[in-house]
N, C-alpha and C positions, 0 to 999 in steps of 0.2 A: 207803456200801454197808450195807445192812441186815445185821444179825447173822444167823447161821443160824437162830436161833429164830424170827426174823421172816419168813423167806423162805417158810415154809409148804411147803417141799419135802419130799418123802419118797422117798429113794432107798436101795437096799440098802446097809447098812453105815454109814449116817450117823446112826442113832439112838443109837449107843453113844458114850460119852465118850472123847475122844482124850486120852491121857496126854501132857501137854506136855513132860515130861522123859524120855520113853521113848527108848531107843536107836533104835527104828524111825523116830521122827519126826526125831530129830537127824541121822540118816544119810540121810534122804530116802526111807525105805521107806513112810512114811505122810506124805503131803503134800497141802496145798491142798484138802482135801475140802470144807470149808464154802465156801471161796472159789469152787470150781468150781460148786457147787450154786447159789450166789447169782448167779454170772455167767450160768449157763444160764437162770435165771428172770428176772434183771434186768440185761441188758447195760448197762455204764456209758455215760454220754453223752459227747459231745465238746463241750467248752466253750471257745470261743476267747476269749482275753483281750487287753487292749489293748497289752501289751508285745510283741506279735508272736509269742508262744509259745503253742502250742495246748495247753491243759490238757485233762484228761479221760483216760479209759482209764488211770487211775493206781492200780489196786489193787496197788501195789508192796510193801505190807507185808502179807503173808499172815498171818492171825490166826485164833485159835481161842478158844472161850468155854467156861469150865467150866459144867457142867450140874448142879450140886448145888442143894439146896433154898435155901441162903443166896443163891446166885447168882441164882436166879429171883426171890426177894423183892427183891434189890438192883436187878435189872433193871426191876422195876416202877417204881422211883423214878428211873431214869436213862434217857437217850436221848429220842427223840421230837423233835417240832418245837419244843419249848420250848428246846432247846439251839441252835437255828438262829440266833437273834440274836447269840449270842456268836461262833459260827463265822463267820457272814457279816460281822459287824463286823470281826473279825480279818482276813478276806480283803480286804475293802474298804480298810481302812487299809493293809494290806500292799501292795496294788496301787497305791494312791495314792502311797505312799512310793517304791516301785520305779520307777514311771513318772516321778515328779518327780526322782528321783536320776539316772536314766539320761539324761534330757533335758538336764541341766546339765553333764554331764561334759566334753563336747568344748569347751564355753565355758571351763570352769574350767582345763582342761589347756593350752589355747592362749593364753587371755587373762590368766590369773592365774599359772600356773606357767611360762609362756613356753616351752612345749615346741614343737619343730618340728611341722608338720602331720602328717608321716608318722609320727613317733614317737607323737604323740597318738592318731592313728588306730589304730596297732598296739596301743597300750596298751588302748584300748577293745575292740578285737576279741579280744585275748587275755583280757581280763576277761570278755567275754560268753561266750567259749568255755569258760573255767573255770567260769562260773556254770551252764552247761548240762551240764558234766561232773560236778559235785559232786552233783546229784540221784541219780546212780547210787549214790554212796557213802552218801547219806542213806537211800536205799531199803534198801540192805544192812543198815545199822545198825538201821532200823526192823524189818526182817525178823528179824534175828538176836537182838537183845537189848533194844533200847530201846523198841519200840512206837511208834505214830504220835504219841501225845500228847506224850511227852517228846522225840521227835525234832523236832516242831514248836517246842516250847519252846526247845530248844537252838539250833535254827536261827534263831529270832527273836532270841535274845540275841546270837548272833554278828553278825547283821545290824545290830542296834541298836548294838553296839560299833563296827562298821565305819562306820556313818553318823555317830556321835559323833566318831570320829577324822577323818572328812572335814570335819565342821563346825569342828573345832579347826584343821584345816589351812587352811580358808578364812578363819577369823576371826583367828587368832593371827599377828602379823607375823613371828615367828621361824620359822614353818612354811611361809612362801612368800617368793618373791623380792620385791624392791622394785618398786613400780608404775612403769610406764614406757609410753611410746607404743608401739603395736604395731609390731614389726619395726624398732624403733629400734636403732642400734648400741649404745646404752647399756643395752639390755635384757640382763639376765643370767638364764639358765635356772635352774631349781630345783637346789639342791645335792643331793649324795648323801643327806644326812640327811633333807632335805625329801621326796625321792622315796621314801625308805624308809618314811616315815610314810604316804605315799600308797599304796604297794604293800601294806603291811600292812592298811590300811583296806579296799582292794579285795579282798584275800584273805579278810578276815572277812566281807564282804558276800557273796562267792562261797560260802563255807562256809555262811552263813546261808540262801542260796537252796537249797543242797543239802539242808537240813533241812526247808524249808517246801514246796518245789515238789512233791516226790513224795508227800507225805503229806496235805496240807490238803484236797484234793478227796476223796480216799478217806476221810479222817476225817469229812468232812461226809456222805459217802455212808453211813458207819456209822450215822448218825443220820437216814437217810432223806431227805437233801436234798443239794444240791450247793453249790459256792462261788459267789462273786460277784466282780464286777470293779469297778475304780475308775478315776479319771482321774489327772491329773498336774499338777504345778506347773511353770511355765516362766517363771522370772523373767529379767530382762535382765542385762546384764553387771555392773551395780552391785550386784545382789542375789544374787550367787552364794552367799554365806554364808547368807542368808535362804532361798535356794533349796534348800540342803541342810538347814537347820534345820527347816523346816516338814515335810519328809518324815521327819526323825528324830523329831519330835514325834508324827507320825502313826503311826510304827512303835511308839513307846512306848505309845501309846493301844491299838494292836492287841494288844500283849502283855498289858496290864492287863485288857482286856475278855475276852480268850481265857482267861486264868487264872481270872477271876471265875466262869466257868462250870464249873470243875473238878468240883464235887460232882455236876453233872448229866450228865457225859459217861460214855459207855460206853467203858471203857478195855480194849480187847481185848489179850490177851497175844500176843507174837510167836510165830509158828509155824514158823519156818525159812525159809531162802532157796530160791527156785526155781532159782537158779543152781547149787545143789549137784549136781543131776543132770547138768547140762552138764559140770561138772568131772569127775564120776564116769565118764561115758562116754568123755571125752577121755583120762582117766588109764588106764582099762581098755584102750582101743584102743592107746595108746602102749606099755603093758606087753606087749601081744601083737603088736607091730608086725611081728615076723618069722613069725607064724603064717599059714598058708595059709587063705584064705577058701574055705569049701566051695561047690561049684557049686550044691548044692541049698539054697536059703534055709530049707527046713524043718528043717535041721540046726542052725540058730541057736537060741539060747535064747529061749523065750517062757514067760511066766507071767502069765496074765490075772488071776489072783487078786491077785498082787503089784501089778499095774498098775490094779486096779479103781478106786482113788480118783483116779487121774490120767487116766482114760480113760472118763468117764461117757458121752461121745458115741460111743464106739467106739475100738478100738485102731488105731493107724497101721499101714498095711501096708508090707511090705518093698519098697524100691526098689533099682534097680541103679546108682544114682548114689552118688558119694562112698563107695565101698566100703571105704575105709580104716577108717571107723568101725564097719563090720560086725564087725571083729575083737573089739570089745568084747562081742559076743554069742556068741563061740566058747567053748564049755565046755572048760576044761582042769583037770587035777588041782589041788586046792587052792582052787578057786573057790567051793566051798560048805563050810559048817561041818558039824559032826556032826549037827545036826538037819535038814540039807538046805536051809537058807536061804542064799541067795547073798551073798557079800561084794560089795556094789555098787561098790566101788572096784576090783574085779577082773572082775566079770561083770555085764553089763547085758542087759535084755530088748530084743527087736527094737523094741518100742514106744518105749523110751527112746532107742535109737539113732536111730530115725526122728525123734524130737523134735529131736535135734541137727541132723540133716540138713535138717529143715524150716527151722530158723533159718539155717543156712548158705546154703540155696537162695535165701532172700529177700534176702540181702545185696546182690547186684548191683542190684536195683531200689531197695532202700533207699538205696544210695549215690548214686543220681541226685538225691536231695533235698539232698545236701551243698552242691553248687554253688548251689542256689537260695538258701540262707542266705548264702553268700558274696556273691552278687549284690545282696542286700538290705542287707548290712552297711554299705555306703557311705552309706546314708540317714541314719545316725546320726553320720556324720563329715564326709565331703567335701560332701555336699549341704547340711548345716547351715552350713558355711563359705561355700558359694555364697549361701545365703539371707542371711548377714550382710552381703554386699556389695551386695545388691539393695534396691530401694525397698520398705520394709515398712510404709509408712504406710497406716492405714485412714482417719484423719482428718488434719487439718493438724498436730495436736499428738500424736496417738497412733499408735505403731507397734508391731507385734506382735513378740515375741521370735522369733528364728530357729528355736528348738527346737520351737515350737508347730506347725510344718509337719507333724510326725509324726502329728498328729491326723487328717490326711486319709487316711492309711493305715488307721487304726482305723475311721473312719467308712465308708470304701469297703468294708472287709472285712465289717463288720456288715451293711451294706445288701446286699452280695452274698450273704451267707449267707441273709438273709431272702428275697431274690428267687429264690435257687436253689431253696429248698424250696417257695415259694408260687407261683412263675411258671414257672421253667425246667423243673423236673421234670414238672409236669403237662403242659406243652407238648410236651416231648421224648417223654414216655411215649406220646403218641398216635402218634408215628412209630416208635419202637423196640418198643413193647409191653412194655417192662420196667417193673416197679413202681418201681424206683429211677431210671428215666429213662435213665441211663448207668451203666456200671460204674465202680468206683473206679480201674481202670486208665485208662479214658478220661478220667475227671475229673482225674487226676494229669497226664496228657499235656496236657490243655487248660491246666492251671495252669502247666506248664513253658513252653508256647508263649506264654501271656500275659506271663509274666515277661520273656521276650525283648523284647517290645514296651516293657515298663517301662524296661529299661536303655537301649534304643535311643532312647526319648524323652528320657532323661536326657542322652544325648550330643547330641541335637539342641538341647535347651535351653541346654546349656553353650556350644555354638557360637554361639547367638544372644547369650548373656550376654557372652561374650568379645568378640564383634563389637561390641556396644554399648560396652564398655569401650574398645576401640581407637578407635571413632569419636569418642569424647569425650576422647581423650588421657589415659586413666586406667590404662594398662597398668602404669605404674611407681608407681601410687598405690593400693596395696591397701586402704588405710583409707577410700578415697572410696566413695561410694554410686553404683553404676552405675544410670543412669536406666532401669531395667527392673523391672517389678513382680515381687515375690517370688512372686506367684500363678502365674507361668509354671512353677513347680516342682510345682504341684498335680498335673498329670497323672501324673508319674512316681511320686509317693507313692500316688495313688489306684490306679494300675495294679498296683503291688505289693500293695496291699490286696486287689484282686480276685484276683490270682494266688494269694495265700495262702489265700483262701477256697476255691479249687479244690484246689490242690496239697497244702497242709498237712493238711487234713481227709482227703483221699483217701489220703495217705501213712499217716496214723494208722489209717484203716480197713483198709488193706492189711496193715499190720503186725499189727493185732489179729486179722484174719480168718485170715491164713496162718500165724501162730504156733500151735504146739500149744496145746490148750485149757488146759493147766496151766502154760504158760510165757508167758502174755500180759503178765505184768509184765516179762518180758524184752523183749517188743515195745515197751513203753513206754520202757524203758531205751534201746533202739535209737533211738527218736525223739529223746530228749534227746542221745544221742551224735552223731546227724547234725547237730544244731544246734551242738554243740560243735566238731565237725570243720569245719563250714562257716565258723565264725568264725575258727578257727585258719588255715584255708586263705586267708581274707581277709588275714590278716597276712602269710602267705607270698607271696601275689600282690602285695601292695603293696610289700613289701621287694624282690621280684624286679624289679618294674617300675622302682623307684627306682634300683636298681643298674644295670639295663640301659640306662637313658636318661640316666644321670649324665654330664655333660660334653658332651652333644649335644642340647640342647633338652629339659631335664629335664621330664618330664610332671607330676610331683607336687612342686610347690614351695610354700613358705609364701605366696608371692605367687601366688595362683591365677590372677590376670589374665595373668601371664607363663607359667604352667604350661599343660599340655595335658590337663586333666581329660577333655575330650571324647575324646581318643585312648584314655585308660584305659577310659572307658565303652564305646567301640567294641570294645576287646579283651575286656571282660567279655561283651559281646553275642555276640561270635564264640564264646567258650567256652560260652555258654548254648545256642547252636545245636548245637554238638558234643554237649553234654550231652543235649539232646533226642534226637538221633540215637542216642546211647548207650542211653538209656532204651528207645527203640523196639526196638533189637536185643535188649536184656536181656529185654524183655517177650516178644519172639517166641520165645525159647528157654526161657521160664519154665515150670516144671511145677507145677501145683497140688498141694497135699498130698493124698495118697491116704488114705482112711479106711475102715475096716471098719464097716459100719452096726451100730448097737447097738439092741437091742429095748428097749422101755420098762421091761420087767421086769428089765433088767440083763443079759440073755443076749445074746451076740453071734452073729451069723450070718456067713457067709462072703461076703456080697455086698459088692463093692467100690464105693465112691462117692467123690466128691471133695467134701469139706465146705468150703464157702465161701459167703459171701453172694452172690458172683457167680453161683454155680450155683443157690442156693436162692431168691434174690430177683430175679435179673436174667436167668437163663436162658442165660447164655453163659459161656464159660471163658476161658482165657488166649489163646485164639485169636481173640477177638472184639473187638479194640480198635476196629476200624472196620467 
C-alpha cells in the first residue's frame, strides 16, 4: 500500500503530522487516518495463492509516516518498484517452501513416523488451524510495536527454524522410528521424544506463518506493488528428507533476499491496533450494564469531530439491534475529564458503538465459511492416502507422487478466476444489468453449492475405488495398488478449486465491504479465523466419527480398503447441505450497515444510505440473492 504521501489525497485534518507517541493515538482517539485515505483511493486487491488461502485485503498493520524534512529526503531514496524484486523473491520462495512442506506432511507422518491415519490427519488439521490463527497475533504485533518489516523477519526466522527441525527429524535416525513395512505388526510408532520434536517444529512454522501472512502483501503494497506466488515440491516416499530440505533451502534464500533489500524499504512506524476501539466499546458497555438505555437515540453520545479520522465516508447511524452496546454511549458522571474529552474506556460515540455492531452482525454469514474449510481439509489427508493406493503411473516406469494431486485444485481455481472475470461476469451482466454480474452474496452461495458437489464426487469415487479393491481381493492388502487410475480423484480436487474461486473471494469481499471503514483489518482477521476454526472443526469431526463408529465397522481405519471413507464423505456432504441452508437463512435476515452520507468537503448531512459495493456497484441489497 502506498504511503500517505504517495496517495495524493487531500482530506481535512490529514495535512498535519500525527504524533506517534501521543496519548490520543495510543488510546484510539487518533487512528488509521492515512490508512483510511489510502484505502479510499486505492482499495487493496484480492490475490489467491496456491496454498488454498486467499491473500489480499491485509492492511493489518496500520502505520504512519513522519513528515519532516529528513524523512522526505530519505523517502526519495526508498520505496518504489526497485524494491519489488526483493519482496517478490521473498514471497515466491516462501510460497515454494510452504507448498512443498505441506504436501509432504501426511506422507511423513504415516510412512515415516508410523502414526495412525486419524492421528496424522488430526495433527495436520490442528497445525493448519494454528497456522491460520497466528496471523491475528502477528498483525497485532505489527500494529502495536514491531512494524511490518521486523514482523516478517521474525516470522521467517521462526519458519526457518521449524523447517530445519523437520529436516533433522526426517534425516536423523534417533528422531524417527525404525523403518518397517506399512502396517506391519513390527512397526513401532514414534516415541514421545520424537513427537515432541515434531510438535515443536510445527509450532515454530505456525508462528512463522503468523508473522509472514498478515504483513507481506501489505508490505509489498507499501511499495506500490503486490506479492507473488510459487509452486511446490512433491517428492516420493523415499525422498521425505529431501522434500523438507529443498523447501528449507528456499526459505533461507527468501530471508537472505528480503534482508538484502533493507536499505531500500520504506519502514513505516506502527500506529496502533484497530482492535482497541472494539475493546473500549465492550468495556464501556459492560461497566454500564445496569444503566437503562434511553428511548431517544439522540440522547446517546455523539462527537463527529472525535470520529472524523475514522469516518471519512460518513458516520454510522444508530440501529435498534444489539442494544446492549448502546450503553457504552450513555453519558454518566466521570465519563469526561476536566477539559471535556471523553475517557474512551468509559464512554464511546454512537459511531464507535455501531462499528462493533457491524462486526457482530456479519458474524453469522461469516461463520458459514467455516464448514467450507472443514470440507476441503480432507484433500490434504484422506484423499492423499487414497491416491497412494491407486495406479499413479504416467509411463511404464514413472509414477507421480500422491501429493501432486493438489495441483488440480490450484489450476482449477486460477482458471475459474480468469473465466469469472473474462467470461462469466460479461455474460451474466447482460441478464442482471449489474456491473459486477452478481453480488458477493450470490457468489458465495454458488461457491457453497459447488463445494457440495465436490464432496459428493469424493464419496462416489471412493465407492468405485473400494469396489475395485474388493473385486481384486485387495481389501486386506492396504499396501497393494488398486487397478484404478489416480486421475479419478481429479474431479473432486478441481471442483474444490472452482468452489474456492467463488466462495473464498466473495467471503473476503463481504467482510471487507460490510466491516466499518476503519476496521477492515478486523475483517481480514475474521477471514483467517474462519480458516482456523474450519481446520479445528475438521479435527473434531474426524475424532467424533472415529469414536462413534469404533467397534461396528469403523469408517476411518489405517487400512482404508476396509474403512468406509465414502460414508465419511457422505456425512460431510450432508453437513454442507445444512450449511448452505443456514447461510440462506442468515442472508435473509441480514441488515446492511447504515451510513450517513459524507460530503466531499468533510461535512456530513443527515441523509441515510447503506454503503456497500452491492448497492453502489450492483444495485441490489441483502434482499436480492435471487
